[in-house]
N, C-alpha and C positions, 0 to 999 in steps of 0.2 A: 293459730297454726304455727307449729315449730318447724324447724328445718330438719327433716321434712315430715309432714304429718303422715299418718298411717295410710291415707288415701294415695299419696304421691311417692312415698319412699320406695315402693317397688319399681318405679320407673327408673331408678338410679342404682339400685343394688345389683350385684352380679354383672356389672357392666364396666368395671374399672379398666380391664385390658383394652376393650374397644375404645374407650375414652382416650386412653393414653396413646393409642395407635392412630386414631382417625380424627380426633378433634383438632381444630386449628390452634396454632400456638401464638400466644400474645407476643408482640414485638418488644424487644428490650427497651425501646424508647418510651413505651408505656410506663414501665417500672421506673425509669429514670425521671420522667415528668412527674410521677406521683411522689417520688422521694424529694424532688425539688420544692414541693409545696410545704414540706415539713421543716420546722425549726430544729428539731432534734431527730436523731436517727438511731435511737437505742433499740426500740422494739416495734415491729409491724405485725399486725394480725390480719390474716386472710381467712374470712369466714365463708363457709361453704366452699372450701378450697378444692374439692374434687381430687384430681390427680396431681395437684400442686404445680400447675404450669406457672401461675403468677407468683405463687409462694417462692418458687425457686428463683425467679427473676428478681424479686424483692430482696432475696438473701445477699445479693451483691451490693446492696445499698444500706442495709441495717445490721447492727451488731447481732441481733437475734430476730427470727421470724417464727411466728406460730401459725399453723394452719389447722382449722377445725372443720369437721364434717360429720354428719350422722351416718354416712355410707361407709361401712368397713371395706367394701370392695374397692371403692374409690381410693381410700387411704392406703390400701395394700400396694397400689401401683403409683403412689405419689413419688415425685422426684425428691431426692434427698440431698442434703448438704450438712456440714458440721454444725452450722448455726440455725438449722431448721428443727422445730419440734412439732409433731402432729398430735392432735387430740381428737378423740372420738366423742363429740358432744354437740349440743344444739347451739343455734345462734343466739338464743334468748337467755341462756343460762350457762355461763362459762365459769371455769375455775380460776380465772385470772384475777390478780389483785387489783384493788382500787388504784386509780391514777398510775397506770403502768404501761400504757400503749401510746405511741406517737402517731401511728397511722392505722386506720381500720379500712380494709378494702373488702368489697363483696363483688365477685365477678360472676355474672350470669346465674345468680342465685337469689337476689333480694326479693324477687317476685313471689318466692315461696314462703317468705318470713311473715311472722306476726310482727309487723314493723313497730308498733307501739312498744311492745316488750323488748324488741331488739334495740331500739333507740335508747330506751332506759338503761339497758345493759352497756351500750356504747358509752353513754355519759358517765357511768360508774367507773369503767376501766380506763377511760381516756385521760391523758395528762392535759394540763391547761394548754389551749391553742393547738390541740391535736387535730388531725385531718381525717375526714371520712370520705370515701369515694365508692359510689355505686356504679358498677361497670357492666355493660352489656354489649354484645355484638349482634347485629341484626341479620336480616335475610341476606344470604350471599348473592353475589353477582358473578356470573361466569363470563369472562372476557372472550366470548366466542358466540357464534350463532345459536348454539344449543341453549344459551341463556333464556331465550324466549320460551322454549319448551319447558325448561325448569320453572320459570316464573308462573306460567300458566298452570302447571301441575301443582305447584306449591299452593297457590291461592285458590284454585278451583277444584282440585281433585282430593288433596290430602289435608287441607287446612282444618277440616272438621274434626280431625283426630287430636289437634292440639288442645291442651288444657286451657281454660279461660285465661290463666295467668300469662300465657304466651303473648297476649296483646301488649303487655308492658315491655317485653323485649323488643317487639316490632316498632314501638314508638319511642324507644330510647329511654324508658323509665320516666318520661316527662310527666306522667299522671300520678306517679307515686308520691306520697307525702314525703317532704324532705325539710325538716325543721332546723336547718342550719344555714349559716351565712354562706351563700354559694360563691364558688371561685371559678373563674373562667378556665377552661382546659383546652389545650390544642387539639385540633382534629387529628385523629389517628385511625389507621386501618390495619387489618390483618390481610396479608397476601400469602397465598400458597399455591404452588404448582401441583395439580392433582390429575391422576389418570382416572378412568371411569370407575374402576374397582375401589379406588380410594375414596372417590366422591360418594359412591353408594354406601361404602362402609361408614362414612360420616353421617349420612342420612339415617342409617340404622342405629345410630346412637341417640336419635331424637326421641324425646318422650312421646311424640305423636306416633312414631313407629311402634314403640312399646305398647301404647294404648291400643293400636290396631291389632297387635298380636294377642293382647288380653281378650279382645272381643272376637278373635278369630276372623278378622276382616282385613287380612293383609293383601287381598286381591287388588285394592286400590294402589298400594305401593308397588306390587308386582307390575301392574300396567304402567305405572310411573317410571319404573326402572327400564322397562322395555322401550318406552318412548325416548328416554335419555340415551339408551344404547343406539337407537337408530339415528339419532342426531349428533352423537358425540364424535363419530369417526372411529378410527382404530381404538380399541379398548386401552391400549398402552399409551396412546397419545395423551399428553398432558395439556391442560388449559389452566390459565391463571384464574384463581378464584379469590374474590375480595369480599371482606366483611367490614362494614363500617362499625367503628367502636364508639359507643356513647358513654360519656363519663359525667356523672353528677357529683361534683366535689364540693366540700364545704368545711368550714372551721367548726369544731366542736366547742361550744362555749362552756 
């Protein structure tokens, strides 16, 4: 399966604007910690970059940064900087030169890849002692009483609409093959203040929601949104939402 195969690519096309608006933003300290793992800071590659959230943060630490994705819609809304170049291509077959990349990151996308083919490509383009990092953020926690409603709805009402690959995000990629010398990485979180409309907008970017739409079975989500509304309080009221970030980092031999 390439990023993304025909079965799953529709879950991410035509959704770039919503991703850019509602998806949580990685903290700057994530990019800083990733850069500190590298001996050289010439080129970083963000594979499956989406709208370029992490790509942009890495641009502050590397001479040049390349972001790749197979979704044109995502790339259309990607964040830009003078030292960022975006390419519309798959994870497993890039146009990059041999021995040209100091850091390879994959944020919230590795579970879609053909990892054997991707890892072969990584070893081809990486310089000696380059670093690879698979990054995911898990199920959010709302720091308010509405969290119990959210968690119950997530696990019991709408979980059936997630693709099977979602389990790898939920367990922090711990079950994915990772044939590299692993490096410890500091605990990191995403925090964001969100009102109800913003939080529901975020849920609507989920591949689970897109799958329910394709099946014409959005009733489960409609009920879920109604339950959140009853427990949230004033729609404009903001609650702190937190996502744990999991990072599997390693040296590329």
